[in-house]
N, C-alpha and C positions, 0 to 999 in steps of 0.2 A: 246200765247200761246201763240196770242201771242203765238211763241213757248213757251210752258209753261216753264218759268224759275223762279228762286227764287229771288225776288227783294232784299231779305235780305242777300244774300250771297256775294254780291259785285262782283268785277271783277274776271273773270276767265282769268288769264293772260296766254294766249295761242296764241302767234302770229304764223301764218302759212305763209310761203313764198313759192309760187309756181312759175313755169315759168322757163325760161332759162336765163342764164347769158347774152345772147345776146339781151335781150329785150331792146328796145329803150326807153320805158317809164315805169313808175310804177304808180299803182293806189292803194290807201290805203282805205280799207273798214272796217268799224266797224260792225260786223255781229253776227248772231246766229250760232250755230255749224253746222246747216244743209248747210251753205254756204261754209264750209271748205272741202267739198268733192271734190277731184281732178276731178272726172267725171263731175262735174258741172262747175268748174273754168277753166280747161285746154282748152276746146273748145273756150272760149272767149279769153284767152291768145294767142292762136295760130292764131285766126282770126284777132286780132288787134296788134300782136307782142308786147305784154305788159306783165309785171309781176304784178300780183295782190297780194298785201300784205294784209292778213286778220288778224284781231284781234277779237277773240271771247269774248263776254261779256255775263253776266247774269243780267238781270233786267234793266229797263229803267233808274232808278236812277243811276246805275253804269255807263251807257253810257253817261248820261248828265254830270256826274262828270268828266268823262274822257275828254269830249269835252270842258268842262270848264277849264280844266288844259292844254289844247292843244293850239297851235298857229293857227291862220287862215291859211288854206292851208295844215295843217297836215293830214286832213281826207277829202276824196272825196265822199264816199258813206256811208249811214247809213241804217241799217235794224232795225226796231223798232216795238214794239207792236202797232197794229192799233189804239187802244184806246188812245195811248199816243202821237200820232203825234202832237196834239195841244200843248203839253208840249215842244216839240222840236221847234215848230214854235214860241211859246211865248218867248223862250230863244234865238231865232235868229239863230238856228243851221241848219235850212233847207232852201234851195233855191227853188224858184218857178220852177215848171215843165211845159213844153209845153204839155198840155193834148192831143193835136192833134197828137203827136208822139207816143202815147200809145194806145195799142189795147183794150181799155176799152169796146168797143162794143161786144167783144168776151168773156167778163167775165160772170161768173154766176151773174145775176143781184143783188142778195142779198149781194154779197161781194164787190161790187164797193165801198161802204161805203163812199159816198160823204160827209156825216156829219163828218167823221173822217179825211179824207185825204184832204179836201178842207176847208180852213179858209178864211173867208171874201171874198169868190168868187175866191180865188187863190188856185190852186192845188199844194200841197207841197210833196205829196207822193202818192204811188199807191199800192193797195193790191197785194201781191204776192203769198200768201199761207194761207190756213185756215184749221180748223179742230175742234175737239170737246174734251173738258174735260168732261168726263162722267165716265162710269164704264167699266173697263177691268177685265176679269176674265178667269179662267181655266174651260172650259165647262165640263171637265171630273171630276171635283171636287166639283162643286156646283149645286144646283138646278137652272136651267136657268130661271125658272118662277120667282124665287126670285130676279133675276137681272132686272126684268122689272118694279120694283117699288122701289123708294128710301126708302120707309118705311120698306122694308125687306132686303135691301142690307147690312146695318150695324146692323142687328138684333143680338141678343144674340147667335143665331144659328151659326154665323160665327165669334164669338169672338176669337181673336188670329190668325185669318186667313186673316186679312185685312191689307193692307198698304195704307196710305194716301199720296197722292202726295204733296210734300212740297212747295206749292205756295198758298198763302192765298186767292188771288182774285178768282180763279176758284172754289176752295173748299168751300169758303164762298158763292159763287154763287150757288153751288149745295145745300148747307144748306138752303139758302133762298128759292130755288125752292121747297125743301122738305116742307117748311112752307107756300108755295103758295105766296111768295113774288117775284114779277118780279125783275130781276137783275138791271134794269134801275131805279127802284124806291127805292132801299135800302137807308134808312136814319138812323140817329142816334138811333131812337126809335126801329129800327129793330134788333139792335145788340144783345139785350137780347134774343129774340127767336132764332136768328142765333147761339148765343153762346151756348144755350141749346142743339141744334142739334150737334154742334161741340164737345161738352163735351161727349155726348152719342157716337158719332163716335169715338172719341179718346179712350174712355174706352174699345172699342171692337178691337182696332187696335194693331197689333204687332209692327208697325213701322210707322214713318213719313219719307218719303224718296224722294230724288231727282230723276231726270230722270233715270240715269244709275242704281242706287240702286233699284228703284222700278221695273224697267224692269228685272233686275237680280233676284230679289226676286220672281217675278211671273214665270220667266222662269225656275228657279231651284226648284220651289215648296215650297219655304219658306213661301209664302202666296198664296192664291187662288183668291184674289180680290184686285184691286187697285182702290180706290176712287179718281177720278180726272184723270184717265187714258183715253184711247181712241185709235184711229187709230195710232196716233203718237207713242204709246207705244208698240202695238202688231203687226202692219202691217208688220214691218220689220222682225218679227219672224214667220210670217204665213206659209212660205214654209216649215220650219223645225218642227214647233209646231202648227199645225192647231187648236189644242184644245184651244189655247190662242186667245181670241176674245174680242169683245166689243159690247156694245149696248147703245141705247138711251132709258132710262126709260120713263114710262108714264108721269112723271112730267116734262120731258124735260132734257136738259143738257146745258152746257155753251159752247158757240162758241168762239174760239180764231181766230184771224187773224193778220198776220204780214204784215207790209208795208215796202217799200223801197223808199228812196229818195236821192237827191244830197245834200251834205253838203254845207251850205253857206260858201263862202270864198275859195272854191276849186280853184286851179289854172288850173284845167283840166276839166272844165264844160262839154265840148263836149264828152270827153272820159267817164266821169262819167255817162252822160246821155246814152251813148251807152251801158254801163254796165246795167243800169236800163232796157233799152229796151231789152237787151238780156235775162235778168232774167224773164221778163214777156212775152217773145216770146213763142210760143208753145213748141219748143225744150227745151229752158231753163226751162220752167215750168215743163216739164216732168222729167227732171233731178233733179230739186229742190224737186219735189213731192216725189221722191224715194231716197232722199239723204241717205247716210249710217248712219247719225246721227239720224234722225227721219223722218218718212213719214208724209205727209199731203196732203190735196186736193189742186191742183193748182187753182189759181183764174181764169186763162184763160181756158175756156172750150175746146178750140181747142187743148189743150195738150193731150186730150184723144186719138188723132190719133197717138201719140208717146208713149203710154203706152200699155203694153201687157194686155191680158184679165185677167191674174192672178193678175197683179198689180192693175187693176181697181177693181177687185173683193175684194182685200184686203182693198182698200180704200172705198168700198161700193159706187162706182161711180153711179150706177143706182138708188140708194136710196137718193141721195142728195136733190132732190126736197122735199121729206118728212122731212129729217133731218133739212134742212134750215128753214122749216116752224115751226118745233117743238123746236127749240133751241133759246137761247137768248145770246146776247153779254156779255162779261165780265162786271162785275160791274165797273163803272168809277167814283169813289168817288172824291169829291173835297179834297183839301189838309188836312183840319181838320178831315173829316170823314176817310180819308185814314190813318191818324195817329191812330185814334181810332180802325180801323179795324186791323192794324198791332199789336197794343197793345193787342187786343183780341186774335189774332192768337198766339202771344207769350205766353199769359196766358194758352191757350189750350195746346200748345206744352209742357209746363212745368207740366202738370197734370199727 
């Protein structure tokens, strides 16, 4: 989620330019849609008299392709799926960070993710936001007891009332959990049982949809359940439609986490680092957590002081200790297994 995006959809070409014409400097950031909210970006622009140019993308593969096509210095900041930091490091696209400048001691311990953000003892990125790909639903339309087990979420009872989030990694992770397979241990031999679950799931689903389409389908009553949903899908709707909610089933769920880093070759390393520091500051974290695109938990626990009680309730702030214990990170397949997983996903979509 990782904000949950679709690696298969490629680039969403949506540059967003904010700031004033009088800005003395510009900063170019390759980001997910939650960073395009003016409420998040404008305070940094004003504090540093800078114009932040944002380009939204979907999927790590798309970001790496764009960086590959760019010249050194074209980009200054990169937001990336936490499990894919190593890919950007291996490709030479991330610069080392000075960990002492980051408030990591204030983070929820489970999301520091040293194994992901640190490569060979060097810190290249820092977790900024996390959440869950799990089950979102309309509490007024389903039996909530059925939502507490993956064995009943996509049962025949709800045929035609389900949408599947269109991103193979978290949904295949949920299918693995339904079979008792830890997401970190998924191998080629597990694709057959995972495929069986996906086929059953797809046979009951009315649609396979991206972020906006899935959210709209749930909000309008087109479907009553979104497999792969979570706080990122329903929290922003909670004030107007409190019946739209989410849960972590007994088998667990998949945890996404996004990281931010400085792009190697930037000509503005100090300013880029200031942007990273702002994003992981308590104030920046609170704004990022409640971005107009999608909500999620801030990595920095001190952001709670800048969130309202209603916002914290929608994010299930007080339940994070339990949720972090009962959820597993996205599958992180190697290149060969990733191709096989994508092929399986495409096969399921065509059913």
